[in-house]
MARDREN-981296 format. One record per residue (C-alpha): y, z, x; residue in one letter; residue number from 1. Coordinates in nm, 3 decimals, always signed. Layout:
N
{{Y; Z; X}; a; NUM} ...
***
This chain:
319
{{+9.102; +8.838; +19.492}; m; 1} {{+8.948; +8.609; +19.766}; k; 2} {{+8.899; +8.237; +19.723}; k; 3} {{+8.539; +8.095; +19.622}; r; 4} {{+8.348; +7.858; +19.856}; g; 5} {{+8.346; +8.077; +20.163}; n; 6} {{+8.102; +8.004; +20.433}; k; 7} {{+7.811; +8.234; +20.409}; l; 8} {{+7.572; +8.332; +20.676}; f; 9} {{+7.235; +8.518; +20.592}; v; 10} {{+7.130; +8.706; +20.896}; v; 11} {{+6.752; +8.794; +20.905}; i; 12} {{+6.610; +8.975; +21.209}; p; 13} {{+6.246; +8.870; +21.257}; c; 14} {{+5.962; +9.036; +21.470}; y; 15} {{+5.608; +8.866; +21.409}; n; 16} {{+5.686; +8.724; +21.082}; e; 17} {{+5.492; +8.391; +21.087}; e; 18} {{+5.303; +8.499; +20.780}; e; 19} {{+5.612; +8.522; +20.548}; v; 20} {{+5.879; +8.291; +20.714}; l; 21} {{+5.777; +7.978; +20.533}; h; 22} {{+5.792; +8.164; +20.182}; e; 23} {{+6.124; +8.321; +20.275}; t; 24} {{+6.280; +7.988; +20.371}; t; 25} {{+6.161; +7.831; +20.046}; k; 26} {{+6.331; +8.090; +19.825}; r; 27} {{+6.638; +8.143; +20.029}; l; 28} {{+6.700; +7.750; +20.017}; k; 29} {{+6.678; +7.764; +19.634}; e; 30} {{+6.913; +8.017; +19.643}; k; 31} {{+7.194; +7.876; +19.885}; l; 32} {{+7.154; +7.513; +19.714}; e; 33} {{+7.228; +7.677; +19.369}; t; 34} {{+7.538; +7.870; +19.509}; l; 35} {{+7.662; +7.576; +19.678}; i; 36} {{+7.587; +7.343; +19.369}; k; 37} {{+7.797; +7.619; +19.182}; n; 38} {{+8.064; +7.597; +19.463}; k; 39} {{+8.010; +7.959; +19.504}; v; 40} {{+7.971; +7.926; +19.879}; i; 41} {{+8.052; +7.644; +20.140}; s; 42} {{+7.804; +7.350; +20.196}; k; 43} {{+7.822; +7.460; +20.572}; d; 44} {{+7.648; +7.797; +20.471}; s; 45} {{+7.335; +7.891; +20.653}; k; 46} {{+7.042; +8.132; +20.707}; v; 47} {{+7.043; +8.243; +21.050}; m; 48} {{+6.711; +8.376; +21.168}; y; 49} {{+6.696; +8.616; +21.465}; v; 50} {{+6.391; +8.621; +21.665}; n; 51} {{+6.347; +8.973; +21.829}; d; 52} {{+6.097; +8.878; +22.093}; g; 53} {{+5.825; +8.815; +21.860}; s; 54} {{+5.462; +8.787; +22.010}; k; 55} {{+5.348; +8.525; +21.752}; d; 56} {{+5.446; +8.189; +21.663}; k; 57} {{+5.780; +8.311; +21.470}; t; 58} {{+6.028; +8.160; +21.711}; w; 59} {{+5.844; +7.802; +21.710}; e; 60} {{+5.842; +7.837; +21.328}; l; 61} {{+6.212; +7.895; +21.319}; i; 62} {{+6.293; +7.597; +21.550}; k; 63} {{+6.062; +7.381; +21.316}; e; 64} {{+6.262; +7.492; +21.032}; i; 65} {{+6.591; +7.456; +21.169}; s; 66} {{+6.515; +7.102; +21.294}; a; 67} {{+6.396; +6.994; +20.912}; k; 68} {{+6.642; +7.209; +20.703}; e; 69} {{+7.014; +7.185; +20.764}; k; 70} {{+7.081; +7.506; +20.588}; l; 71} {{+6.861; +7.713; +20.835}; f; 72} {{+6.936; +7.805; +21.201}; t; 73} {{+6.824; +8.053; +21.443}; g; 74} {{+6.867; +8.251; +21.778}; i; 75} {{+6.624; +8.435; +21.988}; t; 76} {{+6.672; +8.733; +22.191}; l; 77} {{+6.538; +8.744; +22.565}; s; 78} {{+6.285; +9.026; +22.489}; r; 79} {{+6.227; +9.268; +22.185}; n; 80} {{+6.493; +9.481; +22.142}; r; 81} {{+6.441; +9.643; +21.789}; g; 82} {{+6.557; +9.583; +21.455}; h; 83} {{+6.888; +9.719; +21.474}; q; 84} {{+6.989; +9.555; +21.784}; n; 85} {{+6.847; +9.223; +21.661}; a; 86} {{+7.051; +9.272; +21.362}; l; 87} {{+7.371; +9.344; +21.558}; v; 88} {{+7.288; +9.014; +21.763}; g; 89} {{+7.274; +8.820; +21.455}; g; 90} {{+7.581; +8.959; +21.286}; l; 91} {{+7.812; +8.940; +21.569}; l; 92} {{+7.675; +8.582; +21.642}; t; 93} {{+7.719; +8.467; +21.271}; a; 94} {{+8.074; +8.605; +21.246}; k; 95} {{+8.192; +8.330; +21.486}; n; 96} {{+8.075; +8.052; +21.218}; y; 97} {{+8.124; +8.250; +20.884}; a; 98} {{+8.362; +8.400; +20.653}; d; 99} {{+8.119; +8.639; +20.499}; v; 100} {{+7.770; +8.748; +20.634}; v; 101} {{+7.484; +8.901; +20.435}; i; 102} {{+7.197; +9.095; +20.640}; s; 103} {{+6.849; +9.136; +20.473}; m; 104} {{+6.495; +9.185; +20.599}; d; 105} {{+6.268; +8.881; +20.627}; a; 106} {{+5.963; +9.030; +20.416}; d; 107} {{+6.112; +8.921; +20.075}; l; 108} {{+6.136; +9.296; +19.960}; q; 109} {{+6.519; +9.284; +19.932}; d; 110} {{+6.596; +9.084; +19.594}; d; 111} {{+6.781; +8.761; +19.697}; i; 112} {{+6.916; +8.748; +19.345}; n; 113} {{+7.153; +9.037; +19.421}; a; 114} {{+7.328; +8.808; +19.658}; i; 115} {{+7.510; +8.667; +19.353}; d; 116} {{+7.654; +8.979; +19.255}; e; 117} {{+7.750; +9.058; +19.609}; m; 118} {{+7.946; +8.758; +19.634}; l; 119} {{+8.133; +8.825; +19.312}; v; 120} {{+8.207; +9.149; +19.450}; k; 121} {{+8.342; +8.988; +19.752}; y; 122} {{+8.557; +8.746; +19.578}; n; 123} {{+8.706; +9.045; +19.399}; e; 124} {{+8.819; +9.192; +19.714}; g; 125} {{+8.540; +9.395; +19.882}; c; 126} {{+8.483; +9.365; +20.221}; d; 127} {{+8.153; +9.552; +20.231}; i; 128} {{+7.901; +9.556; +19.954}; v; 129} {{+7.599; +9.786; +19.984}; y; 130} {{+7.239; +9.677; +19.842}; g; 131} {{+7.095; +10.002; +19.693}; v; 132} {{+6.762; +10.046; +19.552}; r; 133} {{+6.778; +10.142; +19.187}; s; 134} {{+6.411; +10.299; +19.192}; a; 135} {{+6.118; +10.354; +19.416}; r; 136} {{+5.842; +10.239; +19.172}; k; 137} {{+5.664; +10.051; +19.460}; t; 138} {{+5.656; +10.333; +19.723}; d; 139} {{+5.373; +10.580; +19.759}; t; 140} {{+5.457; +10.944; +19.652}; f; 141} {{+5.466; +11.029; +20.047}; f; 142} {{+5.680; +10.722; +20.110}; k; 143} {{+5.923; +10.806; +19.840}; r; 144} {{+5.950; +11.178; +19.908}; f; 145} {{+6.005; +11.138; +20.306}; t; 146} {{+6.275; +10.862; +20.232}; a; 147} {{+6.460; +11.055; +19.968}; e; 148} {{+6.432; +11.360; +20.191}; g; 149} {{+6.569; +11.155; +20.484}; f; 150} {{+6.896; +11.046; +20.293}; y; 151} {{+6.957; +11.416; +20.154}; k; 152} {{+6.897; +11.580; +20.505}; f; 153} {{+7.131; +11.322; +20.675}; m; 154} {{+7.401; +11.412; +20.400}; g; 155} {{+7.333; +11.786; +20.497}; m; 156} {{+7.378; +11.705; +20.860}; m; 157} {{+7.720; +11.557; +20.766}; g; 158} {{+7.633; +11.191; +20.799}; v; 159} {{+7.840; +10.947; +20.569}; d; 160} {{+7.558; +10.749; +20.450}; i; 161} {{+7.487; +10.541; +20.125}; v; 162} {{+7.202; +10.701; +19.926}; y; 163} {{+6.903; +10.462; +19.902}; n; 164} {{+7.096; +10.188; +20.112}; h; 165} {{+6.882; +10.032; +20.416}; a; 166} {{+7.011; +9.715; +20.586}; d; 167} {{+7.071; +9.472; +20.282}; y; 168} {{+7.462; +9.421; +20.287}; r; 169} {{+7.745; +9.210; +20.264}; l; 170} {{+8.024; +9.230; +20.529}; t; 171} {{+8.333; +9.006; +20.567}; s; 172} {{+8.432; +8.871; +20.884}; k; 173} {{+8.723; +9.110; +20.933}; r; 174} {{+8.479; +9.405; +20.905}; v; 175} {{+8.251; +9.257; +21.169}; l; 176} {{+8.554; +9.198; +21.395}; d; 177} {{+8.626; +9.541; +21.371}; e; 178} {{+8.239; +9.656; +21.424}; f; 179} {{+8.237; +9.468; +21.744}; e; 180} {{+8.451; +9.752; +21.886}; g; 181} {{+8.164; +9.987; +21.828}; y; 182} {{+8.006; +9.993; +22.168}; k; 183} {{+7.735; +10.267; +22.128}; e; 184} {{+7.398; +10.199; +22.258}; v; 185} {{+7.218; +10.436; +22.011}; n; 186} {{+7.259; +10.245; +21.682}; l; 187} {{+7.229; +10.359; +21.343}; f; 188} {{+7.402; +10.081; +21.140}; l; 189} {{+7.366; +10.263; +20.800}; r; 190} {{+7.601; +10.534; +20.947}; g; 191} {{+7.834; +10.308; +21.134}; i; 192} {{+7.944; +10.062; +20.847}; f; 193} {{+8.085; +10.375; +20.627}; p; 194} {{+8.282; +10.477; +20.903}; t; 195} {{+8.477; +10.154; +20.925}; i; 196} {{+8.645; +10.162; +20.601}; g; 197} {{+8.799; +9.887; +20.383}; f; 198} {{+8.725; +9.814; +20.020}; k; 199} {{+8.348; +9.884; +19.943}; t; 200} {{+8.119; +9.864; +19.647}; d; 201} {{+7.740; +9.873; +19.570}; v; 202} {{+7.509; +9.638; +19.421}; v; 203} {{+7.150; +9.787; +19.252}; y; 204} {{+6.843; +9.592; +19.265}; y; 205} {{+6.464; +9.675; +19.263}; e; 206} {{+6.265; +9.638; +19.570}; r; 207} {{+5.968; +9.425; +19.582}; a; 208} {{+5.626; +9.472; +19.745}; e; 209} {{+5.618; +9.307; +20.111}; r; 210} {{+5.501; +8.944; +20.044}; f; 211} {{+5.288; +8.932; +20.364}; a; 212} {{+5.211; +9.098; +20.689}; g; 213} {{+5.255; +9.451; +20.788}; e; 214} {{+5.537; +9.693; +20.780}; s; 215} {{+5.746; +9.709; +21.112}; k; 216} {{+5.835; +10.041; +21.045}; y; 217} {{+5.533; +10.293; +21.051}; p; 218} {{+5.579; +10.675; +21.004}; l; 219} {{+5.612; +10.725; +21.388}; k; 220} {{+5.916; +10.449; +21.392}; k; 221} {{+6.067; +10.610; +21.086}; m; 222} {{+6.082; +10.938; +21.221}; l; 223} {{+6.236; +10.814; +21.543}; n; 224} {{+6.489; +10.615; +21.346}; f; 225} {{+6.591; +10.941; +21.151}; a; 226} {{+6.637; +11.145; +21.441}; w; 227} {{+6.846; +10.878; +21.603}; d; 228} {{+7.051; +10.876; +21.315}; g; 229} {{+7.110; +11.258; +21.323}; i; 230} {{+7.193; +11.276; +21.696}; t; 231} {{+7.407; +10.982; +21.676}; s; 232} {{+7.639; +11.080; +21.389}; f; 233} {{+7.613; +11.473; +21.380}; s; 234} {{+7.652; +11.774; +21.608}; v; 235} {{+7.532; +12.026; +21.358}; k; 236} {{+7.190; +12.073; +21.552}; p; 237} {{+7.396; +12.187; +21.848}; l; 238} {{+7.600; +12.407; +21.615}; r; 239} {{+7.268; +12.531; +21.475}; l; 240} {{+7.174; +12.645; +21.829}; i; 241} {{+7.490; +12.853; +21.881}; a; 242} {{+7.434; +13.016; +21.551}; t; 243} {{+7.063; +13.098; +21.632}; l; 244} {{+7.205; +13.244; +21.946}; g; 245} {{+7.418; +13.477; +21.762}; f; 246} {{+7.134; +13.566; +21.527}; v; 247} {{+6.873; +13.637; +21.840}; i; 248} {{+7.165; +13.859; +22.007}; l; 249} {{+7.180; +14.057; +21.702}; f; 250} {{+6.808; +14.085; +21.696}; i; 251} {{+6.778; +14.185; +22.044}; s; 252} {{+7.034; +14.460; +22.000}; l; 253} {{+6.805; +14.598; +21.706}; l; 254} {{+6.520; +14.561; +21.952}; i; 255} {{+6.691; +14.738; +22.223}; m; 256} {{+6.787; +15.029; +21.976}; l; 257} {{+6.421; +15.043; +21.866}; y; 258} {{+6.313; +15.049; +22.242}; t; 259} {{+6.533; +15.349; +22.331}; l; 260} {{+6.430; +15.549; +22.041}; i; 261} {{+6.063; +15.480; +22.116}; q; 262} {{+6.146; +15.610; +22.472}; k; 263} {{+6.298; +15.921; +22.350}; i; 264} {{+6.011; +16.000; +22.116}; i; 265} {{+5.753; +15.918; +22.379}; g; 266} {{+5.595; +15.631; +22.198}; n; 267} {{+5.610; +15.398; +22.508}; t; 268} {{+5.298; +15.231; +22.455}; v; 269} {{+5.382; +15.147; +22.096}; d; 270} {{+5.543; +14.824; +22.030}; g; 271} {{+5.363; +14.626; +22.288}; w; 272} {{+5.241; +14.383; +22.042}; a; 273} {{+5.581; +14.349; +21.894}; f; 274} {{+5.732; +14.272; +22.223}; l; 275} {{+5.485; +14.023; +22.319}; n; 276} {{+5.539; +13.837; +22.016}; i; 277} {{+5.914; +13.856; +22.061}; s; 278} {{+5.893; +13.698; +22.417}; i; 279} {{+5.690; +13.415; +22.307}; w; 280} {{+5.908; +13.359; +21.992}; f; 281} {{+6.251; +13.355; +22.248}; i; 282} {{+6.087; +13.143; +22.480}; g; 283} {{+5.979; +12.883; +22.235}; g; 284} {{+6.315; +12.888; +22.058}; l; 285} {{+6.482; +12.827; +22.414}; q; 286} {{+6.281; +12.532; +22.479}; m; 287} {{+6.353; +12.392; +22.136}; l; 288} {{+6.711; +12.445; +22.207}; s; 289} {{+6.685; +12.302; +22.548}; l; 290} {{+6.519; +11.985; +22.386}; g; 291} {{+6.786; +11.916; +22.140}; i; 292} {{+7.043; +11.967; +22.400}; i; 293} {{+6.840; +11.736; +22.619}; g; 294} {{+6.846; +11.469; +22.345}; e; 295} {{+7.219; +11.470; +22.341}; y; 296} {{+7.263; +11.459; +22.710}; v; 297} {{+7.008; +11.169; +22.722}; g; 298} {{+7.206; +10.968; +22.457}; k; 299} {{+7.515; +11.043; +22.667}; m; 300} {{+7.329; +10.886; +22.987}; y; 301} {{+7.245; +10.575; +22.788}; n; 302} {{+7.592; +10.522; +22.659}; e; 303} {{+7.756; +10.569; +23.008}; t; 304} {{+7.534; +10.298; +23.161}; k; 305} {{+7.702; +10.053; +22.910}; a; 306} {{+7.416; +9.807; +22.928}; r; 307} {{+7.393; +9.489; +22.699}; p; 308} {{+7.224; +9.593; +22.352}; r; 309} {{+7.078; +9.248; +22.341}; y; 310} {{+7.063; +8.935; +22.539}; i; 311} {{+7.056; +8.581; +22.350}; i; 312} {{+6.839; +8.341; +22.539}; s; 313} {{+6.882; +8.036; +22.300}; e; 314} {{+7.096; +7.950; +22.008}; n; 315} {{+7.017; +7.675; +21.783}; l; 316} {{+7.383; +7.630; +21.670}; m; 317} {{+7.482; +7.511; +22.012}; d; 318} {{+7.222; +7.207; +21.965}; k; 319} 
***
């Protein structure tokens, strides 16, 4: 059982979120003030916005909000580094000031009322609490089908992932201290946190429609995100290549036997179409296999360079 009144930081990555930022600030201010009044969290708790190289006035708004509201602060990255890197930058910065950190998106789709239950479970001894969608009523059929298929496929690939969980989670300071030791450049946080361990639990909530603005994860980005998750946490695609190699070897022996029989009986012209199709099939399979192997080699290349995942150009906590 942990003591109440811990210092909470809510980390929110922001990329071109000027349309929603004022409403997000209003709702989170009410939530934090209520939690402070009830002595659930410390009066020094804050919301930390992370500006991920936005092209609009997001950073100007964050500075304006921080100057007016003591419960809000922010950092800005030197350039756009993507949602996962921005989130890591916020988490690792916030842990220097907080006892517990909650990450969520800026679009108000995550139910902020779930924060209460997350903190209850944290005070009961949980170091990680995952926000899990209880339903996908607001999703289109295509979105629901692809999202649920993604989680199931990740499970088939051997990735330890919480079903229907995105990046709405509570993490204690000691979890983030351990997470700081994870140095990989190819980030898939939904797969990383379950590997850290400690006591965990889940909180179910219904995800709302986006309050304003456009989704920062169109289909192309979602597919790239899924592929990064698979290749960052599973070697099954490589093992599949080896399995296909044995299958093709077996098929090639059958083709060899067929060719010898055709040669013996004098049907040397027969089978031309079959042979032609086989050559194209094997050639395509080889190219696909090389592509998968190349993806892993490329990731190893990026990891060996060990470049920083993000650079913070300004931290309002220092002012």
